N, C-alpha and C positions, 0 to 999 in steps of 0.2 A: 089161194089167190097170192100168195105171198111170192110164188116161183112162177107166176104170169110169164109170159114174153114181154108186156110194158113194166112190170114190176122189177123184171132182171134190168132192162135198159135204163129205166130211174135211176135204180139204184148205181148202176154202173156211171151214168152222168153225173148221180150228186157226186160221188166218192171224186170221180176225173175233175170235177169242178173243185172241191175242198183241197187236190193235190197242187192244182195249176194255181191255186188261190195261194197256197203256203208258197210256192215257186214266185210267186209275183212278190211276197210278203219280204222274201230273201234278197231278191234282188233290189227291192226299196231300202233293207236295212244295211245293205253291202254298197249302194251307190249314194246314201244317204240322200236321196231325191225323193221328195213326196208328191208323188203323182197318184191320183185316184183310179180305179179300174175304168170309168167313163172317159177321164182324161186318156188311158193309154189307149181305149179302144178309137178315139176321135185322132189319136196320131197314127194308130196303124191303120187307119181307114184313109188318111191323106195320105201314108205312105203308096198304100194299094192302089189308090184312084190314081196317084202321081206317075205310076207307071204306064198308065194309059195317057195319061195327059202332063208331061214333062213341065209345062210350064206352071203345071200348079191349079188347084180347083177352086171354084168359087164358095161362096159360102152357101149359097143356095144348091148349088151340088151335094156340097156336105150333109148340108142339112135332111135330103131329100133320100139320102143313101143311109143316113142315121136315122129317118123316120121319126126325127123332132122337130120341134119348131125353130125357123131361124133364130129366134131370139135366144133359145137355149145353146143352139149352135155357137152362137156370136160370143156369148160368156166363156164356153168353153175354150175357145179358140183364144180369145184375149188371156183367159189364166197361163195357155200354154205359151203365147207371146212371150210374157211378164215374164216365165221361167225359161224362157231362150229354147224352148223346143221346136215351135212353129213360127213362121215368118210370114207377113203378108209384103207380097211383091206387086208393084202396078203392071197390070197386064200392058205390055208395048202397042198392042193394036187399038185398045179402048181404055185411054188414060182413066176413066172415071171406075174401071173395073179393077177389083182386087182379085188376087190369085194368092191362094195359100198352100204353103210347101213346108215342109219340112227343113229344121235347119241340121247342120251337123251336128250338135249336141243332140238334138231329137234324134236323130238318125244312129247316133251310137248307144243312147238308151235302148231303143229297139231292137237293134242286134246284142246287146246285151240279156234283152228279153229273149229273144229268139233261142240263145245260145243255151239259156237256162231252162226253157221249156224242152227244146230238143233234146237237154241231158234228160229231163224227168221223162220223155217218150222213151228215148232207148231204154231206160232203167224199166220202164213198164214192158216193154215189147221183149226185152231181154229174157225175160222169164217164160217166154213162150216158145214152143219148137217152132220150127219155120213154116211148116205147112198151116199151122194154127194161126201165126202172124200174118200169113198170106191171105188166111180166108177171112180173118179179123178186120183188115186194113181193105180187100174188097168190099166187104159188107158197109165199112166206115163209109168209103168212097160212094156209095150207093145212096147210103142216108143223106150225107152231105149235100149230094146232087138233087135230094127230094127237098130238103131242108130252102 
């Protein structure tokens, strides 16, 4: 059963996770920035959500997207605000509402992360013939859609 389809996929995901984790540690040591995986995920999600909502996202929207309690997300946001990666901006239409956005410093860190991860992906894909790369990327796209 060690070569069953689920076992092969599980092994691949585990090894990819380890490789990406190493890449993240490299980014942290290069930039001397102390950011946890959860904080990085928070920043990445804020970045993605603000593509749809350029004025920022609310804490409630962020908590729902992360499937975490608002209090937990509030702590994450506060820690990232203190590190100057996120900022709270008053909503011009509702002065009581606060929108969360990336700072320039936060965007710079995410750009470094993306560059590092893209480099890792290119190395992993370079070892495959073009037809296998195409097949694998197509299959991964389908898996991603199902998730």
